C-alpha positions, 0 to 999 in steps of 0.5 A: 237585743241584736248582736252584731259580729263583724270581722274578717274572713275565717276568724270564727264569726259563724262558729261564735254565732252558733255558740251564742245561739245555743247559749242565749237561745237567739237565732242568727243570720249569716250575711253570707246567706243574704249575699248568696240570695242576692247573687243567685237571685240575679238581684245584683251584678256583684260576685262572691269576689266583690267583698268590699262592694258587697258590704255596702250593697248588703248593709242597708238591707241587713239594717232594715231587717235589724230594725224590724226585729227590734220593732217586734222585740225579737232577738237576733245575732247577725254575723258576717264580714259585711258589717261596716265599721260605720254600722251605727249610721243606719240607726237612730238612738231608739234602735242603737240601745238594743244593738251590741256590736263587736268584731273579731280579728286575728293578729299577724303573728297568730295568722302566720303561725296558724295559717294551716289550721284556718284551712282545716277548720274553715268548714266547721259550721258551713261548707265553703266552696272553692275557698282559697285562703290568702295569708297576706289578704287575711293579715291585711283584712284583720289589720284594717278591721282593727283600725276601723274599729278603733276609729269607730269605737267598736270592741274587738276580740283580737285572737293573738296566741291561741284560738279557744272558742270557749274563751272567745265566747266568754269574752263576747258575753262580757262585751254584750253584757249578758254574763 
């Protein structure tokens, strides 16, 4: 099984991937690492600032990696803001049956009330370098992801009142059908 965890920046995708890795005994891949491989390797002119363009640059490579894992009957969690809402378009039905996807978002109210906490917890799993948070950008990104998910029938874990990673993990397990 392949589990895709998408959504906007700073919503806890990597933390959830880590928790699911420990619980389900499945490796995970952060698409941020794949992004940096392409940037540092000089394989793209895109930069860390080109999030939207990077999504559509990276996704074909990630999709082929996912297909290879499925063909080899390997499990994997793939997380990152670079999973497009039209992710299914890269896969035939034979692959889709082995993929579960959901996105994580945060409500505008939650982001406004807890913006300071996002900075405090930004490096819980990975060290972020030069990571300046922009509240309005985070609000807009979460809103856009929610709208895209509704349009493409993708389940959303929307954080609205409190961030409880254990509760989020339970909700994720229910979505992927591994209760």
